[in-house]
Backbone as ProteinMPNN parsed JSONL, in Angstrom:
{"seq_chain_A": "MSLQEIKHIYRKIMEEGGLPYIKCRKCGKVYFFPRHRCPECGSSDLEIMKSSMRGKVYAITRIYREDGVVAYGIAELDEGFRIYCEFDNNINMGDPVKITVKMKEGFPIFFGVKEK", "coords_chain_A": {"N_chain_A": [[-3.586, 20.328, -0.256], [-4.641, 18.301, -2.716], [-7.676, 16.322, -3.28], [-7.049, 13.959, -4.96], [-4.322, 13.606, -4.408], [-4.29, 13.06, -1.634], [-5.773, 10.633, -1.672], [-4.053, 9.009, -3.114], [-1.853, 8.974, -1.291], [-3.071, 7.662, 0.85], [-3.639, 5.059, -0.425], [-0.961, 4.062, -1.014], [-0.252, 4.029, 1.875], [-1.871, 2.168, 2.653], [-1.315, -0.124, 0.942], [1.046, -0.74, 1.929], [0.155, -2.247, 4.309], [-0.564, -0.481, 6.34], [-2.753, 1.905, 8.088], [-4.362, 4.649, 7.177], [-5.467, 7.952, 8.431], [-6.929, 11.025, 8.827], [-6.225, 14.319, 10.256], [-7.311, 17.315, 11.273], [-5.62, 20.021, 11.192], [-6.419, 22.697, 12.27], [-8.86, 22.424, 13.848], [-8.533, 20.23, 15.145], [-10.204, 17.739, 14.532], [-10.351, 14.19, 13.704], [-10.724, 11.668, 11.206], [-11.494, 9.032, 8.914], [-12.389, 8.692, 6.326], [-11.103, 9.592, 3.21], [-10.8, 13.107, 2.654], [-10.795, 16.524, 1.243], [-11.259, 18.636, 2.539], [-11.858, 19.56, 5.981], [-14.503, 18.076, 7.745], [-15.691, 18.988, 9.86], [-15.008, 21.789, 10.301], [-14.109, 22.943, 7.984], [-11.677, 23.281, 7.156], [-8.883, 23.228, 5.008], [-6.255, 22.694, 6.104], [-4.767, 20.066, 6.573], [-3.487, 16.981, 7.922], [-2.189, 13.806, 6.998], [-2.115, 10.75, 8.551], [-0.452, 7.958, 10.437], [-2.207, 5.115, 11.608], [-2.195, 3.442, 15.033], [-3.463, 1.17, 14.578], [-4.866, -0.121, 16.67], [-7.585, -0.533, 18.868], [-10.954, -0.769, 19.904], [-13.875, -2.939, 19.71], [-16.755, -1.47, 18.675], [-19.288, -1.928, 17.492], [-21.095, -4.918, 16.517], [-22.064, -7.47, 14.324], [-23.375, -10.842, 13.803], [-23.302, -13.052, 11.147], [-25.145, -15.894, 10.088], [-24.38, -18.612, 8.271], [-24.563, -21.224, 5.778], [-21.727, -22.332, 5.577], [-20.444, -21.421, 7.595], [-19.939, -19.007, 10.558], [-19.851, -15.621, 10.079], [-18.41, -12.374, 11.148], [-19.115, -9.169, 11.242], [-18.599, -5.687, 11.694], [-18.024, -2.449, 13.606], [-15.069, -0.849, 14.245], [-13.811, 1.127, 16.728], [-10.974, 3.187, 16.484], [-7.936, 3.849, 18.462], [-6.973, 6.545, 17.993], [-9.318, 7.725, 17.375], [-11.254, 7.633, 15.387], [-13.644, 5.556, 13.484], [-13.882, 2.489, 11.942], [-15.388, 0.508, 9.25], [-15.202, -3.117, 9.503], [-14.252, -6.69, 9.179], [-14.529, -9.23, 11.724], [-12.666, -11.428, 13.883], [-14.415, -14.398, 14.766], [-14.689, -15.024, 17.588], [-15.122, -12.563, 19.26], [-16.311, -9.672, 20.738], [-18.42, -6.921, 21.71], [-16.63, -4.157, 22.797], [-14.454, -5.339, 23.211], [-10.786, -5.469, 23.176], [-9.095, -4.668, 19.983], [-6.824, -5.567, 17.148], [-6.237, -4.176, 14.369], [-5.818, -5.408, 10.875], [-4.676, -4.693, 7.666], [-5.207, -5.683, 4.329], [-4.801, -5.667, 1.014], [-7.268, -6.546, -1.858], [-7.828, -7.377, -4.943], [-7.306, -4.538, -5.637], [-8.631, -3.16, -3.683], [-8.96, -1.987, -0.131], [-9.078, -4.519, 2.629], [-10.44, -4.632, 5.861], [-9.513, -6.135, 9.008], [-10.276, -7.137, 12.017], [-8.667, -8.533, 14.929], [-8.895, -10.034, 17.873], [-7.198, -8.663, 20.736], [-4.88, -9.597, 23.378]], "CA_chain_A": [[-3.421, 19.125, -0.868], [-5.919, 17.764, -3.588], [-8.266, 14.927, -3.006], [-6.429, 13.012, -5.554], [-3.115, 13.414, -3.867], [-4.808, 12.419, -0.532], [-6.253, 9.262, -2.195], [-2.796, 8.405, -3.581], [-1.06, 8.793, -0.123], [-3.839, 6.612, 1.556], [-3.474, 3.831, -1.178], [0.284, 3.755, -0.851], [-0.022, 3.392, 3.049], [-2.881, 0.736, 2.783], [-0.693, -1.22, 0.199], [2.189, -1.263, 2.889], [-0.417, -2.665, 5.407], [-1.08, 0.481, 7.465], [-4.159, 2.318, 8.287], [-4.168, 6.092, 7.353], [-6.53, 8.55, 8.721], [-6.652, 12.426, 8.516], [-6.504, 15.047, 11.235], [-7.284, 18.606, 11.031], [-4.83, 21.034, 12.129], [-7.328, 23.577, 12.678], [-9.758, 21.995, 14.857], [-8.118, 18.669, 15.711], [-10.871, 16.578, 14.232], [-9.826, 13.133, 13.213], [-11.511, 10.873, 10.428], [-10.918, 8.313, 8.293], [-12.47, 8.676, 4.876], [-10.344, 10.868, 2.461], [-11.418, 14.376, 2.109], [-9.78, 17.437, 1.247], [-11.749, 19.735, 3.733], [-12.277, 19.132, 7.329], [-15.973, 17.787, 7.727], [-16.091, 19.815, 11.029], [-14.595, 23.262, 10.427], [-14.082, 23.076, 6.546], [-10.186, 23.786, 6.823], [-7.832, 22.365, 4.125], [-5.096, 22.571, 6.765], [-5.049, 18.521, 6.919], [-2.483, 15.96, 8.07], [-2.221, 12.289, 6.847], [-1.344, 10.172, 9.83], [-0.8, 6.484, 10.286], [-2.898, 4.763, 12.855], [-1.594, 2.53, 15.683], [-4.327, 0.221, 14.106], [-5.704, -0.775, 17.842], [-8.722, -0.031, 19.353], [-12.075, -1.592, 20.228], [-15.038, -3.295, 18.949], [-17.832, -0.541, 18.965], [-20.617, -2.625, 17.243], [-20.702, -6.104, 15.769], [-23.066, -8.377, 14.106], [-22.954, -12.132, 13.144], [-24.199, -13.544, 10.081], [-24.954, -17.378, 10.268], [-24.348, -19.122, 6.961], [-24.093, -22.692, 5.795], [-20.331, -22.529, 5.613], [-19.937, -20.831, 9.153], [-20.598, -17.717, 10.971], [-18.994, -14.385, 9.776], [-18.611, -11.44, 12.073], [-18.867, -7.807, 10.614], [-18.975, -4.489, 12.592], [-17.4, -1.192, 13.502], [-13.937, -0.89, 15.192], [-13.176, 2.616, 17.204], [-9.666, 3.054, 16.886], [-7.515, 4.584, 19.705], [-6.978, 7.797, 17.649], [-10.786, 8.72, 17.759], [-12.151, 7.487, 14.389], [-14.206, 4.337, 13.425], [-14.089, 1.9, 10.527], [-16.09, -0.961, 9.175], [-14.267, -4.512, 9.301], [-14.702, -8.056, 9.443], [-13.994, -9.499, 12.763], [-12.591, -12.785, 14.492], [-15.613, -14.965, 15.349], [-14.637, -15.12, 19.1], [-15.009, -11.207, 19.554], [-17.627, -9.137, 21.453], [-18.392, -5.482, 21.811], [-15.845, -3.644, 23.899], [-13.111, -6.156, 23.131], [-9.701, -4.713, 22.472], [-8.711, -5.18, 18.879], [-5.764, -4.954, 16.44], [-6.603, -3.973, 12.744], [-4.744, -5.584, 9.726], [-5.011, -4.134, 6.169], [-4.934, -6.572, 3.25], [-5.421, -5.297, -0.45], [-7.829, -7.528, -2.512], [-8.39, -6.896, -6.315], [-7.085, -3.204, -5.528], [-9.32, -2.631, -2.602], [-8.496, -2.623, 1.16], [-9.949, -5.214, 3.497], [-10.056, -4.51, 7.018], [-9.756, -7.323, 9.653], [-9.931, -7.11, 13.411], [-8.454, -9.675, 15.657], [-8.887, -9.741, 19.206], [-6.235, -8.613, 21.465], [-4.898, -10.278, 24.687]], "C_chain_A": [[-4.905, 18.679, -1.56], [-6.427, 16.561, -2.964], [-7.583, 13.644, -3.62], [-5.185, 12.748, -4.943], [-3.37, 12.704, -2.467], [-5.021, 10.866, -0.766], [-5.001, 8.403, -2.457], [-1.985, 8.19, -2.508], [-1.841, 7.501, 0.606], [-3.564, 5.355, 0.567], [-2.129, 3.289, -1.017], [0.589, 3.165, 0.824], [-0.735, 2.201, 3.288], [-2.004, -0.646, 2.06], [0.614, -1.752, 1.202], [1.623, -1.99, 4.061], [-0.602, -1.858, 6.661], [-2.507, 1.082, 7.325], [-4.071, 4.001, 8.366], [-5.479, 6.738, 7.806], [-5.973, 10.133, 8.623], [-6.821, 13.35, 9.729], [-6.305, 16.646, 10.919], [-6.406, 19.463, 11.748], [-5.241, 22.236, 12.794], [-8.006, 23.458, 13.969], [-9.601, 20.894, 15.541], [-9.104, 17.445, 15.496], [-10.162, 15.559, 13.273], [-10.92, 12.201, 12.578], [-10.889, 10.225, 9.466], [-11.162, 8.409, 6.659], [-11.809, 10.03, 4.119], [-10.994, 12.031, 1.972], [-10.339, 15.5, 1.914], [-10.255, 18.967, 1.953], [-12.286, 18.983, 4.824], [-13.826, 19.108, 7.437], [-16.447, 18.686, 8.986], [-16.075, 21.257, 10.862], [-14.306, 23.845, 8.945], [-12.688, 23.571, 6.089], [-9.735, 22.824, 5.865], [-6.52, 22.089, 4.646], [-5.107, 21.014, 7.288], [-3.674, 17.807, 7.076], [-2.667, 14.767, 7.873], [-1.555, 11.654, 8.107], [-1.692, 8.717, 9.559], [-1.353, 5.978, 11.875], [-2.073, 3.626, 13.662], [-2.221, 1.111, 15.317], [-5.041, -0.678, 15.346], [-6.754, 0.181, 18.205], [-9.878, -0.847, 19.992], [-13.262, -1.781, 19.554], [-16.419, -2.208, 19.534], [-19.241, -1.267, 18.667], [-20.19, -3.845, 16.422], [-22.14, -6.843, 15.476], [-22.653, -9.756, 13.455], [-23.877, -12.633, 12.064], [-23.867, -15.184, 10.071], [-25.199, -17.953, 8.832], [-24.225, -20.579, 6.953], [-22.755, -23.127, 5.972], [-19.718, -22.016, 7.111], [-20.489, -19.708, 9.421], [-19.384, -16.66, 10.688], [-19.449, -13.366, 10.517], [-18.131, -10.131, 11.371], [-19.203, -6.806, 11.839], [-18.048, -3.207, 12.559], [-16.473, -1.268, 14.729], [-13.726, 0.816, 15.343], [-11.791, 2.323, 17.581], [-9.052, 4.236, 17.936], [-7.297, 6.047, 19.268], [-8.209, 8.439, 17.529], [-11.663, 8.571, 16.468], [-12.58, 5.992, 14.273], [-14.102, 3.811, 11.667], [-14.768, 0.719, 10.711], [-15.101, -2.098, 8.839], [-14.988, -5.769, 9.597], [-13.992, -8.324, 10.846], [-13.578, -11.145, 13.01], [-14.024, -13.158, 14.888], [-15.787, -14.88, 16.923], [-14.745, -13.629, 19.83], [-16.257, -10.803, 20.041], [-17.378, -7.595, 21.453], [-17.619, -5.14, 23.018], [-14.484, -4.384, 23.931], [-11.925, -5.116, 22.466], [-9.404, -5.357, 21.036], [-7.412, -4.569, 18.0], [-6.209, -5.252, 14.924], [-5.388, -4.538, 11.845], [-5.57, -5.07, 8.362], [-4.524, -5.232, 5.022], [-5.625, -5.848, 1.704], [-6.071, -6.624, -1.442], [-8.358, -6.829, -3.898], [-8.499, -5.149, -6.245], [-7.891, -2.348, -4.673], [-8.974, -3.027, -1.324], [-9.63, -3.255, 1.813], [-9.552, -4.807, 4.81], [-10.553, -5.665, 8.021], [-9.363, -7.042, 11.0], [-9.909, -8.36, 14.221], [-8.226, -9.319, 17.08], [-7.491, -9.818, 19.99], [-6.251, -9.026, 22.854], [-4.764, -9.398, 25.726]], "O_chain_A": [[-6.005, 18.727, -1.011], [-5.742, 15.856, -2.223], [-7.518, 12.556, -3.048], [-4.882, 11.556, -4.913], [-2.632, 11.759, -2.184], [-4.464, 10.01, -0.079], [-4.927, 7.239, -2.066], [-1.278, 7.187, -2.607], [-1.231, 6.467, 0.877], [-3.105, 4.45, 1.263], [-2.042, 2.069, -0.877], [1.342, 2.229, 1.095], [-0.31, 1.306, 4.02], [-2.014, -1.807, 2.471], [1.055, -2.901, 1.216], [2.442, -2.405, 4.881], [-0.761, -2.343, 7.781], [-3.29, 0.69, 6.46], [-3.77, 4.583, 9.409], [-6.535, 6.142, 7.593], [-4.797, 10.407, 8.386], [-7.838, 13.025, 10.341], [-5.29, 17.109, 10.399], [-6.533, 19.569, 12.968], [-4.606, 22.761, 13.707], [-7.818, 24.172, 14.953], [-10.367, 20.542, 16.437], [-8.955, 16.371, 16.078], [-9.526, 15.907, 12.278], [-11.925, 11.93, 13.235], [-9.808, 10.649, 9.058], [-10.251, 8.224, 5.852], [-12.006, 11.205, 4.429], [-11.692, 11.99, 0.959], [-9.194, 15.404, 2.356], [-9.704, 20.064, 1.865], [-13.008, 17.992, 4.713], [-14.411, 20.166, 7.207], [-17.621, 19.055, 9.02], [-17.033, 21.933, 11.239], [-14.274, 25.058, 8.742], [-12.469, 24.117, 5.007], [-10.164, 21.67, 5.888], [-5.691, 21.441, 4.007], [-5.475, 20.81, 8.445], [-2.772, 18.118, 6.297], [-3.496, 14.334, 8.674], [-0.508, 12.104, 8.573], [-2.613, 8.248, 8.892], [-0.973, 6.391, 12.97], [-1.313, 2.91, 13.01], [-1.672, 0.061, 15.649], [-5.655, -1.72, 15.116], [-6.803, 1.379, 17.929], [-9.468, -1.741, 20.732], [-13.713, -0.887, 18.838], [-16.903, -2.265, 20.665], [-20.18, -1.208, 19.46], [-19.156, -3.861, 15.755], [-23.113, -6.803, 16.229], [-21.71, -9.812, 12.666], [-25.103, -12.593, 12.166], [-22.74, -15.68, 10.051], [-26.275, -17.704, 8.289], [-23.838, -21.179, 7.956], [-22.552, -24.228, 6.486], [-18.602, -22.305, 7.543], [-21.421, -19.276, 8.742], [-18.212, -16.848, 11.015], [-20.661, -13.232, 10.684], [-16.974, -9.991, 10.975], [-19.946, -7.103, 12.775], [-17.38, -2.961, 11.555], [-16.81, -1.601, 15.865], [-13.539, 1.598, 14.411], [-11.381, 1.606, 18.494], [-9.612, 5.31, 18.152], [-7.429, 6.869, 20.175], [-8.241, 9.669, 17.57], [-12.689, 9.245, 16.371], [-11.928, 5.174, 14.923], [-14.2, 4.448, 10.618], [-14.86, 0.03, 11.728], [-14.265, -1.959, 7.946], [-16.087, -5.864, 10.143], [-12.963, -7.704, 11.118], [-14.149, -12.019, 12.358], [-14.778, -12.282, 15.312], [-16.887, -14.692, 17.443], [-14.427, -13.585, 21.019], [-17.255, -11.488, 19.818], [-16.271, -7.107, 21.222], [-17.833, -5.675, 24.105], [-13.545, -4.008, 24.633], [-12.069, -4.273, 21.58], [-9.481, -6.583, 20.953], [-7.029, -3.403, 18.093], [-6.465, -6.358, 14.447], [-4.216, -4.21, 12.027], [-6.784, -5.085, 8.153], [-3.328, -5.523, 4.988], [-6.818, -5.618, 1.506], [-5.354, -7.589, -1.706], [-9.162, -5.898, -3.917], [-9.473, -4.525, -6.665], [-7.936, -1.122, -4.779], [-8.678, -4.207, -1.137], [-10.797, -2.87, 1.737], [-8.351, -4.607, 4.99], [-11.698, -6.115, 7.968], [-8.196, -6.717, 11.219], [-10.859, -9.141, 14.265], [-7.46, -8.418, 17.424], [-6.761, -10.807, 19.928], [-7.264, -8.929, 23.546], [-4.76, -9.808, 26.886]]}, "name": "protein", "num_of_chains": 1, "seq": "MSLQEIKHIYRKIMEEGGLPYIKCRKCGKVYFFPRHRCPECGSSDLEIMKSSMRGKVYAITRIYREDGVVAYGIAELDEGFRIYCEFDNNINMGDPVKITVKMKEGFPIFFGVKEK"}
């Protein structure tokens, strides 16, 4: 599968509100960024998967602005890969999260909401 084909599939999944990731069939490595070769073993035998979109807060930082507080950080998904996203303000490291994907001007925006 070419990188262009992978990017096309990624875009389609994200436009439908899903979160794609890649799993190497040879070594089992999972990763988010679209690549046509596994960064671990170099294999091109890859499978594009859809995430459960659930995980936990791996890292977080809060930015205090005049118009309020914004929280950004990294979510570690249950499948084993990490993504950068915006979070609810009431979230802390280690909290369980549900990720949503919205497209804005052709680009995906990831948002993590605390799960109960």
